[in-house]
C-alpha positions in Angstrom: 19.7 27.4 -1.4 20.8 24.0 -0.7 18.8 23.4 2.1 15.9 24.4 -0.4 16.7 22.3 -3.1 17.3 19.3 -1.3 14.2 19.7 0.7 12.2 19.7 -2.7 13.9 16.5 -3.7 12.4 14.8 -0.2 9.4 14.4 -1.6 10.6 13.1 -4.4 11.6 9.7 -2.7 8.8 9.4 -0.7 5.4 7.6 -2.3 5.3 4.2 -1.9 2.3 3.4 -1.5 -0.5 5.8 -2.6 -3.9 5.2 -3.6 -5.7 4.4 -6.8 -8.9 4.5 -8.9 -9.9 3.0 -11.8 -11.8 4.8 -14.9 -13.5 2.9 -17.4 -12.5 2.0 -20.9 -13.3 4.4 -23.2 -14.9 2.2 -25.6 -17.8 0.5 -22.9 -20.8 2.6 -23.2 -21.9 4.3 -20.3 -25.0 2.3 -19.4 -23.4 -0.5 -20.2 -20.9 0.5 -17.5 -23.6 1.2 -15.1 -25.4 -2.4 -15.6 -22.3 -3.7 -15.2 -21.9 -1.7 -11.8 -25.1 -3.1 -10.5 -24.1 -6.6 -11.2 -20.4 -6.6 -9.6 -19.4 -9.4 -7.6 -16.5 -9.5 -4.7 -14.0 -8.6 -7.6 -14.7 -5.6 -8.8 -12.7 -3.0 -9.8 -14.0 0.6 -10.2 -17.2 0.5 -12.1 -15.7 -2.7 -14.3 -15.8 -6.6 -13.1 -12.6 -8.3 -12.9 -12.7 -11.7 -14.6 -14.1 -14.1 -11.8 -11.7 -15.7 -10.0 -12.8 -18.8 -8.7 -11.9 -18.5 -5.0 -13.8 -19.6 -1.4 -12.3 -16.7 -0.1 -12.8 -13.8 -2.0 -14.3 -10.8 0.1 -17.6 -10.5 -0.3 -19.6 -7.3 -2.2 -23.7 -6.0 -1.1 -25.4 -8.6 -4.0 -28.7 -7.2 -4.5 -29.6 -4.3 -7.0 -30.5 -2.2 -4.3 -27.6 -2.5 -1.9 -25.1 -2.3 -5.3 -26.4 0.8 -7.0 -26.0 2.0 -3.1 -22.3 0.9 -3.2 -21.6 2.9 -5.9 -23.2 5.6 -5.2 -21.9 6.1 -2.3 -18.2 5.7 -3.4 -19.0 8.6 -5.9 -20.2 10.3 -3.8 -17.4 10.8 -1.7 -14.5 11.4 -5.0 -12.3 13.6 -4.9 -13.7 17.1 -6.1 -16.9 16.6 -4.4 -17.4 19.3 -1.9 -20.1 17.7 0.1 -20.4 14.2 1.9 -23.4 14.0 -0.2 -23.8 14.9 -3.9 -26.9 14.3 -5.9 -26.7 11.7 -8.3 -27.4 14.2 -11.2 -24.0 15.4 -10.0 -22.4 12.6 -10.2 -23.8 11.5 -13.7 -22.6 15.2 -15.0 -18.9 14.5 -13.7 -19.1 11.2 -15.9 -20.1 13.1 -19.0 -18.2 15.7 -19.6 -17.4 18.0 -22.7 -15.9 16.1 -25.6 -11.8 16.0 -25.1 -9.7 17.2 -27.3 -8.1 15.6 -30.5 -5.8 13.4 -28.6 -6.3 14.1 -24.9 -7.2 11.2 -22.2 -10.9 10.3 -22.9 -11.0 11.1 -18.7 -9.0 13.8 -18.6 -11.0 16.0 -16.4 -10.6 13.7 -13.4 -7.0 14.0 -13.7 -4.7 16.7 -12.6 -2.1 15.1 -14.6 -3.5 12.3 -17.3 -2.3 9.3 -17.8 -0.1 8.4 -20.7 1.3 5.4 -22.7 4.0 6.0 -25.2 7.4 5.3 -27.1 10.2 7.5 -25.8 12.1 10.0 -27.9 15.7 9.2 -28.6 17.7 11.1 -25.8 14.4 11.6 -23.9 15.2 11.8 -20.2 13.3 11.1 -17.2 13.2 11.6 -13.3 13.7 8.7 -11.2 13.9 7.6 -7.6 17.0 6.7 -6.5 16.4 5.8 -2.7 17.7 8.7 -0.8 17.9 11.0 -4.0 17.2 11.3 -7.4 18.8 11.0 -10.8 17.8 11.9 -14.4 18.2 9.0 -16.7 18.2 8.7 -20.3 15.6 5.4 -21.5 17.0 3.7 -25.1 14.6 5.1 -27.9 11.5 3.3 -28.4 10.9 1.6 -24.5 7.8 2.0 -24.1 6.8 4.4 -21.2 3.9 3.8 -18.8 3.1 7.0 -16.1 -0.1 6.1 -14.0 -1.4 9.8 -14.0 -2.5 12.1 -10.8 -5.9 12.6 -10.1 -7.5 15.1 -9.1 -7.3 16.3 -5.4 -9.9 15.2 -3.1 -11.5 17.8 -0.1 -9.0 18.5 2.4 -10.2 21.2 4.6 -10.5 19.4 8.1 -14.2 20.8 7.9 -14.5 18.9 5.0 -13.2 15.8 5.9 -14.8 15.6 9.3 -18.2 16.4 8.1 -17.6 13.3 6.1 -16.7 11.2 9.1 -19.8 11.9 10.2 -22.0 11.0 7.7 -19.9 7.7 7.6 -20.7 7.2 11.1 -24.2 7.8 11.0 -24.9 6.2 8.0 -22.7 3.0 8.0 -23.4 -0.5 5.8 -24.4 -3.3 7.3 -24.7 -2.4 10.5 -26.4 0.4 12.6 -25.4 3.7 13.2 -22.4 4.0 16.1 -24.5 5.5 18.4 -27.1 2.8 18.3 -24.5 0.0 18.5 -23.0 2.3 21.8 -26.4 2.8 23.2 -27.4 -0.9 23.3 -24.3 -1.7 25.0 -24.6 0.6 27.6 -28.5 -0.2 27.8 -27.0 -3.9 28.9 -24.0 -3.6 30.3 -24.0 0.0 32.2 -21.5 3.0 31.3 -19.0 0.9 33.5 -19.6 -1.9 32.1 -18.6 -1.6 28.4 -15.0 -2.5 26.9 -14.7 0.0 23.9 -11.2 -0.7 21.9 -10.1 2.0 19.7 -7.5 0.2 16.9 -5.6 2.6 14.1 -3.0 1.8 11.8 0.8 2.5 12.4 3.1 5.0 10.6 3.8 2.7 8.1 0.9 4.8 6.3 0.2 6.6 4.6 3.5 8.1 2.7 4.5 10.4 3.6 3.4 10.7 7.2 -0.5 13.3 6.5 -0.2 16.7 7.9 -2.1 17.5 11.1 -4.7 16.4 11.2 -4.4 13.2 10.5 -7.4 11.5 9.3 -7.3 8.6 11.7 -7.4 11.3 14.6 -10.8 12.9 13.0 -12.9 9.6 12.8 -11.5 8.5 16.7 -12.2 11.8 17.9 -15.7 11.8 15.9 -16.3 8.2 17.2 -15.0 9.0 21.1 -17.3 11.8 21.5 -20.6 9.7 20.4 -19.2 6.9 23.0 -18.5 9.4 25.6 -22.3 11.1 24.9 -24.1 8.3 25.1 -22.7 7.3 28.1 -19.8 5.0 28.2 -17.3 5.8 31.0 -13.5 6.7 29.6 -11.9 4.9 31.7 -13.5 2.1 29.9 -11.7 2.9 26.7 -8.5 2.2 25.6 -6.1 3.1 22.6 -3.7 0.6 20.6 -1.8 0.7 17.8 -2.0 -2.3 15.6 1.6 -2.7 14.7 2.0 -6.6 15.0 6.0 -6.7 15.2 6.3 -3.5 13.3 8.3 -1.1 15.3 6.1 0.4 18.7 5.4 4.0 17.6 6.7 6.7 19.6 4.7 9.2 21.8 5.1 11.6 19.4 3.9 9.5 16.6 0.8 8.6 19.0 0.1 12.1 19.3 0.3 13.2 15.9 -2.3 9.9 14.7 -4.9 10.5 18.0 -4.4 14.2 18.2 -3.6 16.3 21.1 -7.2 16.1 23.0 -7.2 12.2 23.0 -3.4 11.8 23.9 -3.4 13.9 26.5 -6.9 12.9 28.0 -6.0 9.0 27.8 -2.1 8.6 28.0 -3.2 9.7 31.9 -5.3 6.9 32.2 -2.4 4.6 30.8 -5.1 4.0 28.3 -2.9 4.4 25.1 -0.3 1.2 24.0 1.5 -0.7 21.1 0.4 -4.1 21.0 3.6 -6.4 21.8 2.7 -9.6 19.0 6.2 -11.3 20.3 5.3 -12.2 24.1 2.6 -14.7 24.9 1.0 -12.5 28.1 -0.4 -9.9 26.1 -2.0 -12.4 23.7 -4.8 -14.9 23.6 -6.7 -17.7 21.9 -10.4 -17.2 20.5 -10.6 -19.7 18.2 -9.6 -21.8 14.8 -10.5 -21.1 11.3 -11.8 -23.9 9.2 -8.7 -24.8 8.0 -7.4 -25.3 11.5 -5.1 -21.9 12.1 -5.0 -20.9 15.2 -6.2 -16.9 15.6 -4.2 -15.9 18.6 -5.0 -12.1 19.1 -4.3 -9.2 21.5 -6.1 -9.5 24.7 -7.2 -6.3 24.8 -9.5 -7.0 21.5 -10.8 -10.4 23.0 -11.8 -8.7 26.2 -13.6 -5.7 24.9 -17.3 -5.8 23.9 -16.4 -3.8 20.4 -13.9 -2.2 18.5 -13.2 0.4 16.7 -11.0 0.6 13.9 -9.1 3.7 12.1 -7.9 2.3 9.0 -5.9 4.9 6.5 -6.5 3.2 3.0 -3.3 3.8 1.0 -2.7 0.8 -1.9 -5.9 -2.2 -2.6 -3.8 -4.7 -1.0 -3.9 -3.0 3.0 -7.9 -2.3 5.2 -10.3 -4.5 5.2 -9.7 -7.3 7.5 -5.9 -7.0 7.2 -6.1 -3.8 9.2 -7.0 -5.9 12.3 -6.2 -9.9 11.8 -2.7 -8.7 10.7 -2.1 -5.8 13.0 -3.8 -7.5 16.2 -2.8 -10.8 15.9 0.8 -12.8 17.6 3.2 -13.8 15.6 2.6 -17.8 15.7 -0.8 -16.9 13.7 1.0 -14.4 10.9 3.1 -17.2 10.0 -0.1 -19.1 8.3 0.1 -16.4 5.6 3.8 -14.3 5.9 5.9 -17.5 4.6 7.4 -18.0 1.3 5.2 -20.7 0.2 1.4 -18.8 0.8 3.1 -15.7 -1.0 4.5 -17.4 -4.3 1.1 -18.6 -4.8 -0.5 -15.3 -4.4 -1.0 -13.9 -7.6 -0.8 -9.8 -6.9 -0.9 -8.2 -3.4 -2.7 -5.4 -4.9 -5.8 -8.1 -6.4 -7.0 -9.1 -3.0 -9.6 -11.7 -4.7 -6.4 -12.7 -6.2 -4.1 -13.1 -3.4 -3.4 -16.3 -0.9 -2.3 -14.0 2.1 -5.4 -12.3 1.9 -7.5 -15.7 1.6 -5.8 -16.9 5.1 -6.4 -13.3 6.5 -10.1 -13.7 5.7 -10.1 -16.8 7.5 -8.6 -15.4 10.4 -10.3 -12.0 10.6 -14.2 -13.3 10.0 -13.2 -15.5 13.3 -12.1 -12.1 14.9 -15.5 -10.3 14.1 -17.2 -13.4 15.1 -15.9 -12.9 19.0 -16.0 -9.3 19.1 -18.0 -6.8 17.1 -16.2 -4.9 15.1 -17.2 -1.2 13.6 -14.7 -1.0 10.6 -14.0 2.6 9.5 -11.9 2.8 6.1 -11.0 6.3 4.3 -9.8 6.6 0.8 -7.3 9.8 0.4 -6.1 10.5 -2.6 -2.6 11.7 -4.5 -2.1 14.6 -3.1 1.3 13.8 -1.6 3.7 16.7 -1.5 3.4 20.7 -0.7 3.3 22.4 -3.3 6.8 23.0 -3.9 7.3 19.2 -4.5 4.6 18.4 -7.0 6.6 18.5 -10.1 7.9 14.9 -8.6 4.7 13.4 -9.8 5.1 14.9 -13.3 6.5 13.6 -16.2 9.7 15.2 -16.5 8.7 15.8 -20.4 5.5 17.4 -19.1 7.3 20.0 -16.8 7.9 23.3 -17.6 11.2 25.0 -17.3 11.3 26.2 -14.0 9.9 22.9 -12.5 12.9 21.0 -14.7 15.0 23.5 -13.4 13.8 22.4 -9.8 14.4 19.1 -10.7 18.0 19.1 -11.6 18.8 21.1 -9.4 17.5 19.2 -6.5 19.3 15.7 -8.2 22.6 17.6 -8.2 22.8 18.7 -4.9 21.4 15.4 -3.3 24.8 13.9 -4.7 27.1 15.9 -2.1 24.9 15.8 0.9 25.2 13.3 3.9 23.2 10.8 4.6 22.2 11.6 7.6 21.2 15.0 6.2 19.2 13.6 3.4 17.4 11.3 5.5 16.4 14.4 7.5 14.8 16.1 4.5 12.9 13.3 3.2 11.4 12.3 6.4 11.3 15.7 8.0 8.6 18.3 8.4 9.5 19.8 4.7 7.5 17.0 3.6 4.3 16.2 4.7 1.5 14.7 2.5 -1.3 17.5 1.7 -3.6 14.8 1.6 -7.5 15.3 1.1 -9.9 12.6 1.8 -11.8 10.8 -1.2 -13.9 8.7 0.7 -15.0 7.7 4.5 -17.4 4.6 4.8 -17.9 2.6 8.3 -19.9 -0.3 8.9 -19.2 -4.0 8.8 -15.9 -5.0 7.2 -16.6 -6.5 4.5 -19.0 -4.4 3.1 -16.8 -1.5 3.6 -13.7 -2.8 2.3 -16.0 -3.4 -0.8 -16.2 0.0 -1.3 -13.3 0.9 -0.5 -11.4 -0.8 -3.1 -13.5 0.4 -5.5 -12.8 4.2 -5.0 -8.7 2.6 -4.7 -9.3 1.4 -7.9 -10.8 4.9 -9.7 -8.7 6.0 -12.4 -5.7 4.2 -11.1 -6.0 0.8 -13.0 -3.8 2.2 -16.1 -4.3 -0.6 -19.8 -1.3 -1.9 -21.2 -1.0 -3.8 -24.1 1.3 -6.8 -23.4 3.7 -8.0 -20.6 6.7 -6.3 -20.8 10.4 -8.4 -21.8 12.3 -5.8 -19.5 10.7 -4.0 -16.5 12.3 -0.6 -15.2 11.7 0.7 -11.8 12.9 2.8 -9.3 12.2 2.1 -5.9 12.4 4.9 -3.4 13.5 5.0 0.0 10.1 6.3 1.5 8.2 3.2 2.5 6.7 1.3 4.6 9.4 0.1 6.5 12.4 3.3 6.2 10.8 5.7 8.0 13.5 7.9 9.7 15.6 4.7 8.6 18.2 4.1 6.0 17.3 2.0 3.0 19.5 -1.2 2.8 19.2 -4.3 0.3 16.6 -6.5 2.3 14.1 -3.6 1.8 15.3 -2.8 -1.7 14.5 -5.9 -2.6 11.4 -5.9 -0.6 10.3 -2.7 -2.7 11.4 -3.5 -5.8 10.1 -7.1 -6.1 7.4 -7.5 -3.6 5.7 -4.0 -3.7 6.7 -2.7 -7.4 6.4 -6.0 -8.9 2.9 -6.4 -7.4 1.2 -3.5 -8.5 -1.0 -5.5 -11.1 -4.8 -6.6 -11.2 -6.4 -9.3 -13.4 -3.6 -11.9 -12.3 -1.5 -11.2 -15.3 2.1 -9.2 -14.4 3.5 -6.6 -16.3 6.5 -8.7 -16.7 6.1 -11.7 -18.0 8.0 -15.0 -16.6 11.4 -15.0 -17.2 11.5 -11.3 -18.6 14.4 -9.1 -16.9 14.0 -6.7 -14.2 16.0 -3.3 -13.9 16.5 -1.9 -10.3 17.3 1.8 -10.2 18.9 1.6 -6.8 21.9 2.8 -5.1 21.6 -0.5 -3.0 23.1 1.0 0.3 24.9 -1.4 2.6 23.9 0.8 5.6 22.0 -0.8 8.7 20.2 1.9 10.6 21.3 0.9 14.2 19.3 -0.8 16.1 16.5 -0.1 14.0 17.2 -2.5 11.7 20.1 -4.8 13.3 17.8 -8.0 12.7 17.6 -7.5 9.1 21.0 -7.4 9.0 21.7 -10.0 10.9 19.3 -12.2 8.4 20.7 -10.5 5.5 23.9 -12.0 6.2 23.2 -15.3 8.3 20.0 -16.4 6.2 19.4 -14.8 3.0 23.0 -14.7 2.0 24.3 -18.0 3.0 20.9 -20.4 2.1 19.3 -18.2 -0.3 15.2 -17.8 -1.1 14.6 -21.6 -1.2 16.0 -22.5 2.7 16.2 -18.9 4.5 13.0 -19.7 6.0 15.2 -22.9 7.6 16.9 -20.2 10.1 13.3 -18.2 11.2 12.5 -19.9 14.4 16.4 -19.1 16.1 15.5 -15.5 15.0 11.9 -15.2 16.4 13.1 -16.9 19.8 16.2 -14.5 19.6 15.9 -12.8 22.9 18.4 -9.8 22.6 17.1 -8.8 19.3 13.3 -8.8 20.8 14.4 -6.5 22.9 15.2 -3.6 20.6 11.4 -4.7 19.6 10.0 -4.2 22.8 12.2 -1.1 23.8 10.4 0.8 20.8 13.5 0.6 18.5 12.9 -1.2 15.4 10.6 -4.4 14.8 10.5 -7.5 16.1 13.5 -9.8 15.6 11.6 -12.0 12.6 10.0 -9.1 10.9 13.3 -9.1 8.2 12.0 -12.9 6.9 8.9 -11.5 6.3 10.5 -8.9 4.3 12.3 -11.2 2.2 9.3 -13.2 1.9 7.5 -10.6 0.3 9.3 -10.7 -2.6 8.9 -14.6 -3.2 6.4 -13.9 -5.4 8.6 -11.6 -7.4 12.1 -13.6 -7.5 10.2 -16.9 -8.5 9.1 -15.2 -11.9 11.8 -12.8 -12.7 14.5 -14.2 -14.6 17.2 -11.6 -13.8 17.9 -8.8 -12.4 19.8 -5.7 -13.0 21.1 -3.1 -10.9 21.7 0.9 -12.3 23.9 3.0 -9.5 24.7 0.3 -7.1 28.3 1.2 -6.0 28.8 -0.9 -3.4 29.0 -4.8 -4.6 28.1 -6.5 -1.3 24.1 -6.6 -1.4 23.6 -7.4 -4.9 25.9 -10.1 -5.2 24.1 -11.3 -2.2 20.9 -11.1 -4.3 22.9 -12.0 -7.7 22.1 -8.9 -9.7 23.8 -7.7 -12.3 25.6 -4.4 -11.8 25.6 -1.5 -14.5 26.3 2.5 -14.2 23.3 3.5 -16.3 20.0 2.4 -17.3 21.2 2.4 -21.0 23.6 -0.2 -20.5 21.6 -2.2 -18.3 18.5 -2.3 -21.0 21.2 -3.1 -23.8 22.5 -6.2 -21.2 18.9 -6.9 -20.7 18.0 -7.8 -23.8 21.5 -9.4 -24.6 20.5 -12.0 -21.9 16.9 -12.8 -23.6 18.0 -13.3 -26.5 20.6 -16.0 -25.4 17.3 -17.6 -24.0 15.6 -17.4 -27.1 13.4 -13.9 -27.5 14.0 -12.1 -30.9 12.9 -8.8 -29.9 12.9 -7.8 -26.4 10.8 -5.2 -25.5 11.6 -2.7 -22.4 9.0 -1.2 -20.3 9.4 2.2 -17.6 6.9 1.7 -14.9 7.1 5.4 -13.7 6.3 5.7 -10.0 5.1 8.0 -8.4 2.4 8.5 -9.3 1.2 4.9 -8.0 -1.2 3.1 -10.3 -2.1 -0.7 -11.1 -0.9 -2.4 -14.5 -4.0 -4.1 -15.9 -2.5 -6.1 -18.7 -4.0 -7.2 -22.1 -3.0 -10.3 -24.1 -4.0 -12.0 -27.5 -6.6 -14.2 -26.7 -8.7 -15.7 -23.6 -6.9 -19.4 -24.2 -3.5 -17.2 -24.0 -4.5 -15.1 -21.3 -5.8 -18.3 -18.9 -2.7 -19.8 -19.7 -0.8 -17.2 -18.5 -2.6 -16.3 -15.3 -2.6 -19.9 -14.6 1.3 -20.2 -14.9 1.2 -17.1 -12.4 1.0 -19.4 -9.5 4.6 -20.1 -8.6 5.6 -24.1 -7.8 6.0 -24.7 -3.8 9.8 -25.0 -4.6 12.7 -24.5 -6.9 14.8 -21.7 -7.5 14.4 -18.4 -9.0 15.8 -18.0 -11.9 18.9 -15.9 -12.3 19.4 -15.9 -8.3 
């Protein structure tokens, strides 16, 4: 039926961030890889130590042989395919030494539902691409390099298995005593009514799509709350806060989904469930300054708590760690230190925290917060099982689909063209599309030690080795992203997703698209703004971005930050804070600075592309042809195009010629503080 076909397309558009793992390169002996793991530093990804990046702000990992080895085994015991939270080391070793792969097969194919692949497209070959609140099937020019990150095997997803993994993490944390012991000591020191416990958790910007019930954060908080009560904490001394910072307040139904019926009913009656208001001064307090004199103004409930228990749902490598609460629970005036164009331009990848100036500032702020209030951090890593069974074809290469899957894809693309926008929006965000995620890993304890393991599991089997940068990069952003839940996509967010998130899906300092290259964005770029949720976005786009451009738009930031009418939308829970739209445009600052020119495919309305400086085309073939001609006019003799398929999600690790060439590219990837992006 038309509804069924549309529902299938739902999932298609729904991925923006997903977690990712990295597998060792096939030419490195396993024994050598294990040695490297034991010597891993803060820039470790999977079992590969990344090339060192000098930084005083990179998060530190356990450095001793014993703790490092335990970190590796811990991450592996929680990896997809494990049916118990603790797996014997021999089982892990066996998992890494399968039978010899078939000729031509991926060397680690046994770890994937659909293995990664990099190849050149055949003449006339078709590809399923996301297209905002729709999908379309497009042809690529013959010889286009296609990079497909692959879909990893599913992790344990039954509520019983996930709860067992969470309990194991709480009772065997890293860098801290078990949660029960910490609570017991607090109660002994302050009494049952003197202990203040604050639960905080990520908002609905992740995971994407929303996780089916039970949400993993619910499982974490139920187990932590049970331990608190059993050890004598008075429930009247417990609070739950969503760490939204400047995002839209989560609604009661969303709060209930994340926390579960039991916790929500119990604590909402006590008036102990809330969203953090990061705009109004009465909800925040200054607790100190960083070594670089950054003022740390935080949620008042956090400052008054004896312990923060944070329930994290990790979706991409950018998230988690100090960023959970040093972004979500800090005031606007503190966010300004790292959510600005200058900082983002100096960030070499949002998905590689050790090379990110954004994360460097967040880490400094987070350490001040951790020193003020005891933090027990619980982080999870989810698998790639984003869609119900009837939508899993969305993540498969079109040429690998069977005839039924191809028929479903074609029917979905056809019917979506005729559905009204409101119905497409309901399909993509409705109950038919819920993430079927399994739990790859759960680790609890001290923030830095926990996040080191989270990053390792995030990258494992998800880093894709790519030989050489692209001259032309083809991307197809979906409407399902962290800032479009229940809302329409708009030009500001298309720019954010393409030149912010997608452009930054690389590690080790070298972007997939070379500096000055051309980007092709497959997206309708609709000029529609959901009211009142994106009222401020529209005003910022028309009054700051359009007249002032990327180099001067922040001149208007303070005016919007203090606009009471727009901030009332935030206070009423109907949209993000007025200033948040500036951060959306800022998120793409690195990409806008380094990309030479952007071509867009399928944008019928010229208003958004004209403001952004994008050139419109009707097909990918036409856009690639125009991009190559543009590059030839600037001295590139044989421009080469690459299509990065997403979903599924992965990270590019780009190799280039000599170490000298590599070092020059990495150094040049740091943007200057000023200067108008090429082509904008």
